[in-house]
C-alpha positions in Angstrom: 90.0 105.4 96.7 92.0 106.1 93.8 91.6 104.5 90.4 94.8 103.2 88.0 95.8 104.7 85.0 92.8 107.1 85.8 93.3 111.2 85.6 90.7 113.1 86.2 90.8 116.6 84.6 89.1 120.5 83.1 87.2 118.2 79.4 89.0 120.0 76.3 86.8 121.2 73.9 88.1 118.2 72.2 86.4 116.0 74.0 82.9 117.0 73.7 82.1 114.7 71.2 82.9 112.2 73.6 81.4 113.2 76.2 77.9 113.6 74.8 78.3 110.3 73.7 78.4 109.2 77.1 75.7 111.3 78.6 73.5 109.4 75.4 75.1 106.1 76.5 72.1 105.1 78.9 68.6 104.7 78.5 67.6 108.1 79.6 69.7 109.4 78.2 69.1 108.2 74.5 65.7 109.9 75.3 67.1 113.4 76.0 70.7 113.7 74.0 71.2 114.0 70.5 74.3 112.1 69.7 73.9 110.0 67.1 73.3 113.1 64.5 76.7 113.5 62.4 77.0 116.8 63.3 77.4 117.5 66.8 74.5 120.2 68.1 75.6 123.4 68.5 73.9 124.1 71.3 76.6 121.3 73.3 79.2 123.5 72.3 77.1 126.8 72.8 76.8 125.0 76.5 80.5 124.0 77.2 82.0 127.4 76.1 79.3 128.5 78.6 80.9 126.6 81.5 83.9 127.2 80.2 83.8 131.2 81.0 81.9 130.9 83.9 84.5 130.5 87.1 81.4 128.5 89.1 81.8 125.9 86.5 83.5 122.9 86.1 83.1 119.8 83.7 85.1 117.3 84.4 86.5 113.9 82.3 88.1 110.6 83.3 90.3 109.7 81.6 93.0 107.2 80.8 95.4 107.2 78.1 94.2 110.0 76.1 90.4 108.1 75.9 87.3 110.0 77.7 85.5 107.0 80.2 83.7 109.6 82.6 82.2 113.2 82.7 80.5 115.1 85.6 79.5 119.0 86.1 80.3 120.6 89.0 78.4 123.8 89.7 79.6 125.8 93.1 77.4 127.9 94.3 76.6 130.6 96.7 73.9 131.1 99.1 72.6 132.3 102.3 71.2 129.7 103.6 73.2 127.5 106.0 75.4 130.5 107.1 76.0 131.7 103.4 78.0 128.4 102.6 79.1 127.8 99.1 77.0 124.2 97.7 78.8 122.6 95.2 76.6 120.5 93.1 77.3 117.4 91.1 75.6 116.5 87.9 75.7 114.8 84.7 77.6 111.6 86.3 78.4 108.4 83.5 81.6 106.5 82.8 81.4 103.9 80.1 79.5 100.5 80.0 82.7 98.6 79.8 84.2 100.9 82.5 81.8 100.4 85.8 81.9 98.2 88.6 85.3 98.9 88.2 85.4 101.8 91.4 85.8 104.7 88.8 82.6 106.6 89.4 83.7 105.9 93.2 87.1 107.7 92.8 85.6 110.1 90.5 82.8 111.5 93.0 85.3 111.5 95.4 87.8 114.0 93.8 85.0 116.1 92.9 84.1 116.0 96.9 87.7 117.2 96.9 87.2 120.6 94.5 84.2 121.3 96.6 86.3 121.0 99.6 88.9 123.2 98.1 86.3 125.5 96.6 85.3 126.1 100.8 81.8 124.5 99.9 80.5 123.1 103.0 77.3 121.3 101.8 77.5 118.4 98.6 74.4 117.9 96.9 73.4 115.9 93.6 69.9 114.9 92.1 69.6 111.8 90.4 66.6 110.8 88.4 63.7 108.9 90.3 64.3 105.8 87.9 68.1 105.2 88.5 67.8 102.8 91.5 71.2 101.5 91.1 72.9 105.3 90.9 70.9 105.9 94.2 72.6 102.8 95.7 75.4 103.9 94.7 75.5 107.8 96.3 74.1 106.9 99.2 77.3 103.4 100.0 79.4 107.3 99.4 77.4 108.6 102.7 75.0 111.3 100.3 71.6 110.6 102.0 68.2 111.6 100.2 67.2 114.5 102.3 64.9 116.3 99.1 62.5 115.8 96.9 63.3 117.7 94.2 61.1 119.4 91.7 61.7 120.2 87.8 59.6 122.2 85.2 60.2 122.0 81.8 60.5 125.1 79.8 
């Protein structure tokens, strides 16, 4: 699927404020992010710089006419299981509220899967908060299966 007029690309430092705003623009994101302040929390810039330095990380944006309307992060993870395959991990997927249901999310995930193929990954995985039932239906429609139970420990 394609998204006419939308380009998927590596995020630039100038995109960071908009990326954080997208991450905060839903009920769960509002609990976790701090995009509403006058000055962007410096931890976001530090994280962005760490992502940029790591060749196994890709922060990507969906861009329409110079305006960031979507974001996701890809991590390329080597592993010994499954005979040493690499995994692509998709996280932090957000599409601007006004742009949802227009095929951009599907095209963005398909683009991300293509990036994983190009990097030689044998598996693409993602996590989604249990409260995001619409997101679960979206990922299942794209062929993802809920095969594992995930656990997190906040430190």
